[in-house]
Steps between C-alpha positions, in 0.01 A plus 500: 500500500488229231840353418428530127502880525875541523654846554619492141145457372360765732746752362355445154168627363161353587247489214127491580293372205133608493248370245126457456373287208208715378410870504178411680704355790669836545157650566329226699796319670687792650588309818718266299677798349561653847632166625755481218622856553539429874780257412728803479453553878587136562817543297602792725423289804736232372778760467497601134578866439467522121151392399354514146128454436408379149130541417519537120295183441180612668202359305715252302464123514795283599411216260786595269277596205542877540799727542595583859747790510510485882613137503763578236624785721511260797706249300738777392550613862574143610748451215692809611604313817390786732177332622510305823130405533183500294180554698155385391174399668498156333651323205198572278576876517838447340389262224230251410701320234796271539726681259507835683500340846795265445688768309477729804606218735804428284603866500462530877703182550782628281535842673427374853164676554216356709121503450280618787121452535255497790593140587877522514836563335633274222853468364500358143859387553379244757353176365204482738406863451530467124275193506243687709512801270452274199192346659358843585541609137343181365205530738452864400496410129266205560268719705466750215425226245247345736322832551495561127370152421219517756397846392506418128298182544241674719464784249465255210231296676300813571543616140379161369175562687482850350504663843845661499441875497744606233535855373201564275459766232239772482144384451511225767499475878531229761175417677462326837581132483794553256265543205589716203225729373456790263540846641152608617557848358302511174725774363799271527316216327377719215826689453744213560709632209609791722702304756672623813741314723566571868852615580460440873527132602245570774157637421404501132428842360330548164666753269331573166734559209526446125609149399859442393656226291643309798171519689291376207751225425492377860119494493487305174754243618367456854275190521319640803285713266385174334376362832807281557718475811868463414802455725864436419508688168858614558812325624829581668820417315845449647826546316865513598659845474870534588493171688190583709135404457273789403120481499262699281120487523209591273577280199173412326413137435277359226144417596581129506759568773268687739470328838129572546233587242134480606256600227152632588633588846314832523288732282711652224476780247549271198482131419798264500464454122530877449804507727676227299410676176658819637818310592524359148461845349759652736745221417446562127570872547824445693704447181817685597582280799723198457309188396175691463244423237443728196306815573128504431368730228426832665491735203757755394651557160754213514373170361789291642536655846603238755597240236839621378815369669851624426718237333818655640422525873179297538300785657155614395477803273326812624259708296542876465266747333709799387231721353255301289734215405580167670852390584629173650813545715712265714640737763468294819878462526542873450258585780647248747871490419562804279583286197418582140159434351498157334258554211242755397267516200176659390177313538308610188664266247543216750134509602390514135720203407379299800137579413556363152667188643212444742234538232679242286513262797128537565392445141488169311577198714420692818130503410503126433681443831235706680225287345676178596552624855132593522403156373726334759339712770155392387610136498622534859169655599312212338713249690441689823125508439499127438679444830238708682220307329653168608533623855139620493382163369684325784342736754151432361561126525606538864186709565277228352683236703459703820129542425449126457682429825286754684177362355592141588571565869247401766314818614528387858879518477502876563874530562591311183242692297631832626858410403395382153294815451800715591718311250232541233484876562879524477507324162212715372687814604810380315290428190351848515845658525625306196194603298567865586867454413406357160259788435763760591749325274257514206432870563872575496542302176230706329663823609836394345423376145761371255659788304373527144769440238368770265491750785860424592615526138323833453652619826846404377443704182375804692763476776772704321259790450374476857857478633613810310190702589573797731187417699633156605593495869875457553437290810316243289788479252753466783303213651484324162878536470552351846282202414714416197847606619683416821806719456706688241880521525619820334839619377632768263758436228680830450668403170182411317292742712238234569298407807520122543202345678495133606132421562416226751150391402259349752506164323876460548607610150765770449538734206725793413380835371728777374377859485698777332575793727435856391803697394634758740322834459231346280142526618276194490257707292754542220411352163645157437829509298353252250220744419748785461709289259194425285412868502855589398498261202158607372532876554520700175382202293145455630233722641432524872176308451682211333765498774233491772324207332830309473586555868156381606525189281833421668334522841719790610363767734595843621683556826173522694354193327274670244450403138664713231319764297605783266552758773708266718720400206547866410594583862752215524649579160541866592660413835760278331546752213402256226399624151136523394350330197528716182244440225666451160312522172741257334604248767738218423316256728131467579290305749298188433178701468647736240651203314159332480352818352776527239458135394121523517477190718410429862745531787482125565633433147792736557571332834491160325746619238733621777477168683570309177808717437347630176488861610808640681418673831645555845397603855694728732380295798257216546135616468610821328345599160659338194732716289462406130723658230307703241736373231384141565135604474563655159648172370289328229569154652368607840186651344435188292542273803265715705232486222540123469453450873203735499333321208610162637640422148713190449780464248422207255717194530776516236530122446316186599642218693584199290248218527235715666147425379227751460205485735261581216453329163612685190271534200 
């Protein structure tokens, strides 16, 4: 018996540690598993009576990047001081990283336990044995890194050639010679939008099903459908958790970080240009994610969807459609952390105010800027055409030079003549390509003429009507908004009941817009308070027809946006219980029209007398009919002044200026 197995150690427990690195090894390397379990028989042979077998780490790597509950149990048993020996096939079964290996050696040295493998028995308390154990652990760790390095490099080299048979999606298959081809089944090619993925890692089995969001998204973002071979699109990240390294895989990398990207590797279902256009559109739609671009216009009733950001928490606002209305709400914190909703406001007034702001930004100087930009574009095209012409002229000169050299060579010098002829053909081919390039450039220039200034000005005048038209597509308006505006930071001031919008324009300018919120319990279709106040002041004094004309002149509308008429004024007046106009045979005040009839003059003369403060009059509100006292109209002075203005009579000058000479001779 070995002297290191003292009676004291034999009386303690013997722990047999069993581990295989991968689940596949449990299936295909069963002899190794049997060999490790047989260590329990060896422990009995050496005299141990209490034997514990720990196999909790089957299928787990010993690199230290994953949790190993079995190893933690082994360390706990050793720390208890009741373990006399730890059995393993080799050092790599216990650990393939220095931290776990040396930690176990230290524990065994402190409690007086030994390590036993197929080669011998080692006491960590002895210097030579500890040195040998340290070397075994280092070699085991180095061996794992060497295996990983060789395997990774071999896989990468095969992927660079495009021959690594990676997992491929539906619609493709691997052909002999490591070539990727389309699935020969015509049904799969024609109905590629109905994908199916095999669940068995062995033989692929086609299952037809309706497409889901995740399936369609994976197809749109997979470059293999664009005929490209890609490898290394994801990466593994390592972070320290509770003092130990933890590895997580599957983190996507940007396209610039892919290890291998081979375009035109195999026949695809779409071109690479279409694939990149799809990626740009998907990135524009992913507006809720952190750092994402504004959402592309996809319709819906909200004009500013995907552009509003909460000023209080910095999150994007969501759009809700309760019934037929639009509402912007910041409730991300409520959904994730149960906190209160930051802000919430209706979208009708905000969208209307933003539409007005956008139309003002487009008009005026915007048209001139568009013309200047178009002129700059044309100037660049002229410069580019001149560059092509110069290059073509140089190519023609080289062609003439090559022709002269070919014609001057001795015909008997066949080798020299053949070389000069080849050079001449090359220059002629280059000249032909430049001529075609110049022709294509001219064709493109004709298809993109300079915008006409009158057309742009007329478009700017018609744009408000087109914008407000119900037939205008909301997606078009949303895209126009996203061209002009990068982002809008929104907040709500509860005291003033205003929605404060800080607009970040595309050109770098910032502006603030304040929109009054609707009062609680008040519908957005309610008549404006200003219109109700005008109605209240004019009711009982003027007819419904006169009130309607005044409201229309003031630019006020009903709650649904219609112009006022007699029936609508009557309905609003009845709802607010306002008095009706009562006709009086002997009124104290009359309108401008009645005053003109009484004075037997035109209405313009009466208006002139009012403006000159000759005739007293007043208005209930601006644009309302004038109220002229009847008593003033009966005054003799007012009547005389009205007749004088009508007859254009002038009062003779009472006295002449001293020293003034007459223009005509007196006889």
